[in-house]
A tleap script that builds the chain and sets N, CA, C and O, in Angstrom:
source leaprc.protein.ff14SB
mol = sequence {
  NMET HIE VAL ARG THR GLN GLU ILE ILE PRO
  GLN SER GLU LYS LEU PRO LEU ASP GLU THR
  SER ILE ALA LEU ARG GLY VAL LYS ILE LYS
  ASN VAL GLN TRP ALA LEU GLY VAL ALA VAL
  TYR THR GLY LYS GLU THR LYS ILE MET MET
  ASN ASN LYS GLY LYS LYS GLY ARG LYS MET
  SER HIE LEU GLU HIE GLU VAL GLY LYS PHE
  THR GLY ILE ILE MET CYS ILE GLN VAL ILE
  LEU CYS ALA ILE VAL ALA ALA ALA SER ALA
  ALA PHE ASP THR SER GLU CTHR
}
set mol.1.N position { 13.940 -11.629 18.962 }
set mol.1.CA position { 14.992 -10.764 19.443 }
set mol.1.C position { 15.874 -11.531 20.410 }
set mol.1.O position { 15.429 -12.449 21.099 }
set mol.2.N position { 17.127 -11.132 20.442 }
set mol.2.CA position { 18.036 -11.745 21.400 }
set mol.2.C position { 17.810 -11.077 22.748 }
set mol.2.O position { 18.001 -9.869 22.889 }
set mol.3.N position { 17.411 -11.845 23.715 }
set mol.3.CA position { 17.163 -11.301 25.041 }
set mol.3.C position { 18.223 -11.860 25.986 }
set mol.3.O position { 18.391 -13.073 26.114 }
set mol.4.N position { 18.910 -10.971 26.622 }
set mol.4.CA position { 19.941 -11.372 27.595 }
set mol.4.C position { 19.534 -10.820 28.950 }
set mol.4.O position { 19.403 -9.607 29.114 }
set mol.5.N position { 19.341 -11.670 29.887 }
set mol.5.CA position { 18.957 -11.204 31.222 }
set mol.5.C position { 20.057 -11.520 32.219 }
set mol.5.O position { 20.493 -12.665 32.344 }
set mol.6.N position { 20.489 -10.517 32.908 }
set mol.6.CA position { 21.443 -10.622 34.001 }
set mol.6.C position { 22.699 -11.407 33.641 }
set mol.6.O position { 23.173 -12.217 34.438 }
set mol.7.N position { 23.238 -11.177 32.456 }
set mol.7.CA position { 24.511 -11.810 32.129 }
set mol.7.C position { 25.373 -10.800 31.384 }
set mol.7.O position { 24.865 -9.907 30.705 }
set mol.8.N position { 26.648 -10.953 31.518 }
set mol.8.CA position { 27.593 -10.055 30.849 }
set mol.8.C position { 27.995 -10.703 29.529 }
set mol.8.O position { 28.385 -11.870 29.483 }
set mol.9.N position { 27.889 -9.914 28.452 }
set mol.9.CA position { 28.235 -10.428 27.132 }
set mol.9.C position { 29.718 -10.176 26.909 }
set mol.9.O position { 30.166 -9.033 26.995 }
set mol.10.N position { 30.492 -11.226 26.622 }
set mol.10.CA position { 31.926 -11.021 26.369 }
set mol.10.C position { 32.140 -10.174 25.121 }
set mol.10.O position { 31.329 -10.213 24.196 }
set mol.11.N position { 33.233 -9.407 25.092 }
set mol.11.CA position { 33.513 -8.540 23.950 }
set mol.11.C position { 33.794 -9.335 22.682 }
set mol.11.O position { 33.583 -8.828 21.580 }
set mol.12.N position { 34.257 -10.550 22.815 }
set mol.12.CA position { 34.592 -11.349 21.639 }
set mol.12.C position { 33.325 -11.916 20.972 }
set mol.12.O position { 33.371 -12.329 19.813 }
set mol.13.N position { 32.216 -11.937 21.689 }
set mol.13.CA position { 30.987 -12.478 21.111 }
set mol.13.C position { 30.319 -11.415 20.231 }
set mol.13.O position { 30.122 -10.278 20.660 }
set mol.14.N position { 29.980 -11.792 19.016 }
set mol.14.CA position { 29.331 -10.876 18.096 }
set mol.14.C position { 27.909 -11.354 17.834 }
set mol.14.O position { 27.669 -12.533 17.573 }
set mol.15.N position { 26.974 -10.414 17.909 }
set mol.15.CA position { 25.582 -10.740 17.621 }
set mol.15.C position { 25.228 -10.186 16.244 }
set mol.15.O position { 25.453 -9.005 15.979 }
set mol.16.N position { 24.681 -11.016 15.370 }
set mol.16.CA position { 24.346 -10.531 14.031 }
set mol.16.C position { 23.082 -9.678 14.051 }
set mol.16.O position { 22.217 -9.853 14.910 }
set mol.17.N position { 22.983 -8.760 13.101 }
set mol.17.CA position { 21.758 -7.999 12.922 }
set mol.17.C position { 20.947 -8.677 11.822 }
set mol.17.O position { 21.244 -8.522 10.637 }
set mol.18.N position { 19.950 -9.409 12.209 }
set mol.18.CA position { 19.061 -10.033 11.239 }
set mol.18.C position { 17.616 -9.767 11.653 }
set mol.18.O position { 17.369 -8.991 12.575 }
set mol.19.N position { 16.668 -10.402 10.983 }
set mol.19.CA position { 15.265 -10.099 11.247 }
set mol.19.C position { 14.809 -10.477 12.663 }
set mol.19.O position { 13.768 -10.004 13.119 }
set mol.20.N position { 15.566 -11.312 13.351 }
set mol.20.CA position { 15.173 -11.670 14.714 }
set mol.20.C position { 15.696 -10.697 15.757 }
set mol.20.O position { 15.265 -10.735 16.910 }
set mol.21.N position { 16.625 -9.821 15.364 }
set mol.21.CA position { 17.210 -8.921 16.355 }
set mol.21.C position { 17.018 -7.443 16.023 }
set mol.21.O position { 17.678 -6.590 16.617 }
set mol.22.N position { 16.124 -7.126 15.081 }
set mol.22.CA position { 15.884 -5.741 14.717 }
set mol.22.C position { 14.442 -5.374 15.053 }
set mol.22.O position { 13.509 -6.097 14.704 }
set mol.23.N position { 14.274 -4.261 15.721 }
set mol.23.CA position { 12.934 -3.722 15.991 }
set mol.23.C position { 12.688 -2.605 14.987 }
set mol.23.O position { 13.391 -1.594 14.993 }
set mol.24.N position { 11.694 -2.784 14.129 }
set mol.24.CA position { 11.410 -1.802 13.097 }
set mol.24.C position { 10.690 -0.595 13.671 }
set mol.24.O position { 10.259 -0.603 14.824 }
set mol.25.N position { 10.562 0.450 12.849 }
set mol.25.CA position { 9.944 1.697 13.279 }
set mol.25.C position { 8.518 1.451 13.749 }
set mol.25.O position { 7.766 0.713 13.113 }
set mol.26.N position { 8.156 2.063 14.850 }
set mol.26.CA position { 6.808 1.964 15.378 }
set mol.26.C position { 6.598 0.835 16.368 }
set mol.26.O position { 5.515 0.709 16.939 }
set mol.27.N position { 7.620 0.009 16.584 }
set mol.27.CA position { 7.494 -1.118 17.510 }
set mol.27.C position { 7.622 -0.615 18.942 }
set mol.27.O position { 8.497 0.197 19.244 }
set mol.28.N position { 6.755 -1.096 19.816 }
set mol.28.CA position { 6.835 -0.752 21.239 }
set mol.28.C position { 7.364 -1.960 21.990 }
set mol.28.O position { 6.783 -3.045 21.947 }
set mol.29.N position { 8.474 -1.753 22.677 }
set mol.29.CA position { 9.083 -2.822 23.454 }
set mol.29.C position { 8.574 -2.690 24.881 }
set mol.29.O position { 8.753 -1.654 25.521 }
set mol.30.N position { 7.939 -3.748 25.374 }
set mol.30.CA position { 7.317 -3.693 26.695 }
set mol.30.C position { 7.967 -4.700 27.639 }
set mol.30.O position { 8.657 -5.628 27.217 }
set mol.31.N position { 7.730 -4.491 28.899 }
set mol.31.CA position { 8.156 -5.394 29.971 }
set mol.31.C position { 9.663 -5.621 30.006 }
set mol.31.O position { 10.112 -6.743 30.240 }
set mol.32.N position { 10.445 -4.575 29.777 }
set mol.32.CA position { 11.896 -4.649 29.918 }
set mol.32.C position { 12.347 -3.482 30.774 }
set mol.32.O position { 11.751 -2.405 30.730 }
set mol.33.N position { 13.399 -3.693 31.553 }
set mol.33.CA position { 13.921 -2.617 32.377 }
set mol.33.C position { 14.768 -1.668 31.541 }
set mol.33.O position { 14.726 -0.457 31.759 }
set mol.34.N position { 15.530 -2.188 30.595 }
set mol.34.CA position { 16.343 -1.353 29.730 }
set mol.34.C position { 16.574 -2.082 28.412 }
set mol.34.O position { 16.437 -3.302 28.327 }
set mol.35.N position { 16.922 -1.321 27.398 }
set mol.35.CA position { 17.220 -1.892 26.083 }
set mol.35.C position { 18.365 -1.109 25.462 }
set mol.35.O position { 18.480 0.102 25.651 }
set mol.36.N position { 19.193 -1.796 24.734 }
set mol.36.CA position { 20.328 -1.197 24.064 }
set mol.36.C position { 20.081 -1.312 22.567 }
set mol.36.O position { 19.779 -2.396 22.068 }
set mol.37.N position { 20.206 -0.199 21.849 }
set mol.37.CA position { 19.901 -0.235 20.426 }
set mol.37.C position { 20.945 0.467 19.584 }
set mol.37.O position { 21.728 1.276 20.082 }
set mol.38.N position { 20.942 0.150 18.318 }
set mol.38.CA position { 21.830 0.756 17.335 }
set mol.38.C position { 20.960 1.242 16.187 }
set mol.38.O position { 20.087 0.511 15.719 }
set mol.39.N position { 21.190 2.471 15.728 }
set mol.39.CA position { 20.449 2.988 14.580 }
set mol.39.C position { 21.018 2.381 13.307 }
set mol.39.O position { 22.228 2.404 13.079 }
set mol.40.N position { 20.146 1.849 12.498 }
set mol.40.CA position { 20.541 1.212 11.245 }
set mol.40.C position { 20.091 2.117 10.105 }
set mol.40.O position { 19.007 2.697 10.173 }
set mol.41.N position { 20.896 2.247 9.065 }
set mol.41.CA position { 20.574 3.132 7.952 }
set mol.41.C position { 19.267 2.695 7.287 }
set mol.41.O position { 19.096 1.532 6.922 }
set mol.42.N position { 18.362 3.645 7.142 }
set mol.42.CA position { 17.059 3.337 6.565 }
set mol.42.C position { 16.676 4.345 5.498 }
set mol.42.O position { 15.498 4.677 5.367 }
set mol.43.N position { 17.619 4.832 4.746 }
set mol.43.CA position { 17.358 5.874 3.752 }
set mol.43.C position { 16.835 5.332 2.433 }
set mol.43.O position { 16.331 4.211 2.358 }
set mol.44.N position { 16.965 6.157 1.388 }
set mol.44.CA position { 16.422 5.811 0.078 }
set mol.44.C position { 17.276 4.807 -0.681 }
set mol.44.O position { 16.851 4.308 -1.722 }
set mol.45.N position { 18.452 4.505 -0.193 }
set mol.45.CA position { 19.326 3.580 -0.901 }
set mol.45.C position { 19.334 2.199 -0.264 }
set mol.45.O position { 20.235 1.404 -0.533 }
set mol.46.N position { 18.357 1.901 0.567 }
set mol.46.CA position { 18.262 0.567 1.128 }
set mol.46.C position { 17.634 -0.355 0.102 }
set mol.46.O position { 17.033 0.108 -0.867 }
set mol.47.N position { 17.766 -1.637 0.305 }
set mol.47.CA position { 17.290 -2.627 -0.654 }
set mol.47.C position { 15.788 -2.512 -0.895 }
set mol.47.O position { 15.340 -2.598 -2.039 }
set mol.48.N position { 15.022 -2.323 0.142 }
set mol.48.CA position { 13.573 -2.262 -0.010 }
set mol.48.C position { 13.140 -1.016 -0.775 }
set mol.48.O position { 12.184 -1.078 -1.548 }
set mol.49.N position { 13.820 0.111 -0.581 }
set mol.49.CA position { 13.463 1.332 -1.296 }
set mol.49.C position { 13.917 1.272 -2.760 }
set mol.49.O position { 13.234 1.792 -3.642 }
set mol.50.N position { 15.057 0.642 -3.015 }
set mol.50.CA position { 15.536 0.521 -4.392 }
set mol.50.C position { 14.615 -0.377 -5.216 }
set mol.50.O position { 14.414 -0.128 -6.405 }
set mol.51.N position { 14.060 -1.403 -4.606 }
set mol.51.CA position { 13.147 -2.307 -5.310 }
set mol.51.C position { 11.795 -1.662 -5.547 }
set mol.51.O position { 11.042 -2.133 -6.399 }
set mol.52.N position { 11.464 -0.614 -4.832 }
set mol.52.CA position { 10.147 -0.003 -4.894 }
set mol.52.C position { 10.130 1.269 -5.735 }
set mol.52.O position { 9.110 1.959 -5.757 }
set mol.53.N position { 11.207 1.604 -6.422 }
set mol.53.CA position { 11.301 2.870 -7.139 }
set mol.53.C position { 10.239 3.043 -8.207 }
set mol.53.O position { 9.509 4.034 -8.185 }
set mol.54.N position { 10.133 2.109 -9.142 }
set mol.54.CA position { 9.263 2.297 -10.289 }
set mol.54.C position { 7.804 1.980 -10.030 }
set mol.54.O position { 6.959 2.288 -10.871 }
set mol.55.N position { 7.483 1.386 -8.917 }
set mol.55.CA position { 6.121 0.947 -8.664 }
set mol.55.C position { 5.378 1.990 -7.848 }
set mol.55.O position { 5.708 2.247 -6.690 }
set mol.56.N position { 4.383 2.578 -8.462 }
set mol.56.CA position { 3.560 3.544 -7.744 }
set mol.56.C position { 2.143 3.032 -7.749 }
set mol.56.O position { 1.723 2.365 -8.695 }
set mol.57.N position { 1.408 3.332 -6.714 }
set mol.57.CA position { 0.040 2.838 -6.630 }
set mol.57.C position { 0.011 1.427 -6.103 }
set mol.57.O position { 0.929 0.975 -5.418 }
set mol.58.N position { -1.061 0.740 -6.434 }
set mol.58.CA position { -1.161 -0.624 -5.940 }
set mol.58.C position { -1.179 -1.595 -7.098 }
set mol.58.O position { -1.473 -1.215 -8.231 }
set mol.59.N position { -0.869 -2.837 -6.822 }
set mol.59.CA position { -0.868 -3.850 -7.859 }
set mol.59.C position { -2.302 -4.221 -8.197 }
set mol.59.O position { -3.137 -4.387 -7.308 }
set mol.60.N position { -2.581 -4.349 -9.484 }
set mol.60.CA position { -3.907 -4.746 -9.929 }
set mol.60.C position { -3.769 -5.923 -10.886 }
set mol.60.O position { -2.858 -5.963 -11.713 }
set mol.61.N position { -4.676 -6.867 -10.764 }
set mol.61.CA position { -4.640 -8.012 -11.654 }
set mol.61.C position { -5.229 -7.640 -13.007 }
set mol.61.O position { -5.829 -6.578 -13.165 }
set mol.62.N position { -5.051 -8.518 -13.969 }
set mol.62.CA position { -5.596 -8.300 -15.313 }
set mol.62.C position { -7.120 -8.193 -15.253 }
set mol.62.O position { -7.717 -7.368 -15.944 }
set mol.63.N position { -7.741 -9.025 -14.429 }
set mol.63.CA position { -9.196 -9.004 -14.303 }
set mol.63.C position { -9.690 -7.675 -13.734 }
set mol.63.O position { -10.710 -7.154 -14.186 }
set mol.64.N position { -8.980 -7.119 -12.749 }
set mol.64.CA position { -9.367 -5.825 -12.186 }
set mol.64.C position { -9.273 -4.715 -13.232 }
set mol.64.O position { -10.122 -3.824 -13.264 }
set mol.65.N position { -8.254 -4.762 -14.082 }
set mol.65.CA position { -8.140 -3.782 -15.168 }
set mol.65.C position { -9.324 -3.888 -16.119 }
set mol.65.O position { -9.914 -2.879 -16.504 }
set mol.66.N position { -9.669 -5.126 -16.497 }
set mol.66.CA position { -10.780 -5.341 -17.423 }
set mol.66.C position { -12.102 -4.885 -16.816 }
set mol.66.O position { -12.897 -4.232 -17.493 }
set mol.67.N position { -12.347 -5.219 -15.556 }
set mol.67.CA position { -13.597 -4.820 -14.890 }
set mol.67.C position { -13.686 -3.301 -14.816 }
set mol.67.O position { -14.758 -2.744 -15.051 }
set mol.68.N position { -12.607 -2.624 -14.501 }
set mol.68.CA position { -12.603 -1.169 -14.453 }
set mol.68.C position { -12.896 -0.557 -15.810 }
set mol.68.O position { -13.640 0.419 -15.909 }
set mol.69.N position { -12.309 -1.130 -16.862 }
set mol.69.CA position { -12.534 -0.629 -18.215 }
set mol.69.C position { -13.998 -0.825 -18.620 }
set mol.69.O position { -14.620 0.095 -19.151 }
set mol.70.N position { -14.547 -2.013 -18.373 }
set mol.70.CA position { -15.939 -2.285 -18.752 }
set mol.70.C position { -16.920 -1.456 -17.936 }
set mol.70.O position { -17.967 -1.063 -18.452 }
set mol.71.N position { -16.608 -1.183 -16.681 }
set mol.71.CA position { -17.474 -0.329 -15.871 }
set mol.71.C position { -17.525 1.081 -16.450 }
set mol.71.O position { -18.594 1.688 -16.505 }
set mol.72.N position { -16.391 1.602 -16.878 }
set mol.72.CA position { -16.355 2.922 -17.510 }
set mol.72.C position { -17.142 2.945 -18.811 }
set mol.72.O position { -17.862 3.904 -19.088 }
set mol.73.N position { -17.007 1.889 -19.613 }
set mol.73.CA position { -17.744 1.814 -20.879 }
set mol.73.C position { -19.245 1.771 -20.632 }
set mol.73.O position { -20.004 2.469 -21.304 }
set mol.74.N position { -19.679 0.956 -19.674 }
set mol.74.CA position { -21.107 0.854 -19.361 }
set mol.74.C position { -21.641 2.187 -18.849 }
set mol.74.O position { -22.754 2.579 -19.201 }
set mol.75.N position { -20.867 2.887 -18.026 }
set mol.75.CA position { -21.317 4.186 -17.522 }
set mol.75.C position { -21.470 5.189 -18.669 }
set mol.75.O position { -22.442 5.943 -18.704 }
set mol.76.N position { -20.517 5.202 -19.607 }
set mol.76.CA position { -20.623 6.108 -20.762 }
set mol.76.C position { -21.851 5.784 -21.604 }
set mol.76.O position { -22.560 6.691 -22.038 }
set mol.77.N position { -22.107 4.505 -21.836 }
set mol.77.CA position { -23.294 4.107 -22.607 }
set mol.77.C position { -24.567 4.557 -21.908 }
set mol.77.O position { -25.494 5.038 -22.559 }
set mol.78.N position { -24.622 4.405 -20.582 }
set mol.78.CA position { -25.813 4.827 -19.835 }
set mol.78.C position { -26.011 6.340 -19.913 }
set mol.78.O position { -27.146 6.802 -20.030 }
set mol.79.N position { -24.943 7.110 -19.851 }
set mol.79.CA position { -25.062 8.566 -19.952 }
set mol.79.C position { -25.578 8.951 -21.333 }
set mol.79.O position { -26.441 9.820 -21.453 }
set mol.80.N position { -25.054 8.308 -22.378 }
set mol.80.CA position { -25.515 8.593 -23.743 }
set mol.80.C position { -26.987 8.228 -23.903 }
set mol.80.O position { -27.758 8.993 -24.482 }
set mol.81.N position { -27.381 7.060 -23.393 }
set mol.81.CA position { -28.792 6.651 -23.485 }
set mol.81.C position { -29.702 7.609 -22.721 }
set mol.81.O position { -30.790 7.939 -23.193 }
set mol.82.N position { -29.266 8.055 -21.552 }
set mol.82.CA position { -30.067 9.015 -20.783 }
set mol.82.C position { -30.228 10.324 -21.547 }
set mol.82.O position { -31.311 10.910 -21.547 }
set mol.83.N position { -29.167 10.786 -22.197 }
set mol.83.CA position { -29.244 12.022 -22.984 }
set mol.83.C position { -30.194 11.852 -24.169 }
set mol.83.O position { -30.978 12.754 -24.465 }
set mol.84.N position { -30.132 10.706 -24.847 }
set mol.84.CA position { -31.030 10.446 -25.988 }
set mol.84.C position { -32.483 10.402 -25.531 }
set mol.84.O position { -33.347 11.010 -26.163 }
set mol.85.N position { -32.760 9.695 -24.445 }
set mol.85.CA position { -34.133 9.582 -23.940 }
set mol.85.C position { -34.642 10.941 -23.455 }
set mol.85.O position { -35.812 11.266 -23.656 }
set mol.86.N position { -33.777 11.738 -22.817 }
set mol.86.CA position { -34.195 13.069 -22.363 }
set mol.86.C position { -34.523 13.955 -23.550 }
set mol.86.O position { -35.503 14.699 -23.511 }
set mol.87.N position { -33.717 13.888 -24.610 }
set mol.87.CA position { -33.985 14.695 -25.804 }
set mol.87.C position { -35.271 14.237 -26.486 }
set mol.87.O position { -36.065 15.068 -26.929 }
set mol.88.N position { -35.484 12.928 -26.575 }
set mol.88.CA position { -36.714 12.415 -27.184 }
set mol.88.C position { -37.932 12.790 -26.367 }
set mol.88.O position { -38.973 13.134 -26.927 }
set mol.89.N position { -37.816 12.729 -25.048 }
set mol.89.CA position { -38.940 13.108 -24.182 }
set mol.89.C position { -39.267 14.579 -24.345 }
set mol.89.O position { -40.440 14.946 -24.400 }
set mol.90.N position { -38.255 15.426 -24.422 }
set mol.90.CA position { -38.490 16.855 -24.625 }
set mol.90.C position { -39.109 17.116 -25.985 }
set mol.90.O position { -39.964 17.992 -26.111 }
set mol.91.N position { -38.697 16.378 -27.005 }
set mol.91.CA position { -39.246 16.555 -28.350 }
set mol.91.C position { -40.712 16.140 -28.403 }
set mol.91.O position { -41.528 16.832 -29.012 }
set mol.92.N position { -41.049 15.032 -27.780 }
set mol.92.CA position { -42.438 14.558 -27.793 }
set mol.92.C position { -43.345 15.427 -26.937 }
set mol.92.O position { -44.518 15.604 -27.267 }
set mol.93.N position { -42.825 15.969 -25.846 }
set mol.93.CA position { -43.651 16.838 -24.976 }
set mol.93.C position { -43.973 18.158 -25.663 }
set mol.93.O position { -45.041 18.719 -25.423 }
set mol.94.N position { -43.101 18.661 -26.493 }
set mol.94.CA position { -43.331 19.958 -27.128 }
set mol.94.C position { -44.023 19.827 -28.482 }
set mol.94.O position { -44.452 20.832 -29.050 }
set mol.95.N position { -44.137 18.624 -29.002 }
set mol.95.CA position { -44.789 18.457 -30.303 }
set mol.95.C position { -46.314 18.540 -30.146 }
set mol.95.O position { -46.860 18.207 -29.094 }
set mol.96.N position { -46.985 18.990 -31.207 }
set mol.96.CA position { -48.435 19.140 -31.163 }
set mol.96.C position { -49.072 17.926 -31.838 }
set mol.96.O position { -49.141 17.853 -33.064 }
set mol.97.N position { -49.528 16.991 -31.038 }
set mol.97.CA position { -50.238 15.849 -31.573 }
set mol.97.C position { -51.572 15.615 -30.928 }
set mol.97.O position { -52.277 14.674 -31.292 }
savepdb mol mol.pdb
quit
């Protein structure tokens, strides 16, 4: 940030608004007697919001997709095997041998 202490800024001098002179939302400015700020447009038509339109959720790699798919397949197979074993156990328990 541009810090000016005890000096008068001439009217002809212009300070640019870039990443070194902007305090984003949630920033706490400490150890200053006063601060002068300007509200900058932060709506839905800013560059960062326009780039984020189509992306919902989080980014996942190809490997994460595959692991998730295989985990679901393994869980389904285990449920089917448990159902088969439960049915076989019930059949053998009720049979007269």
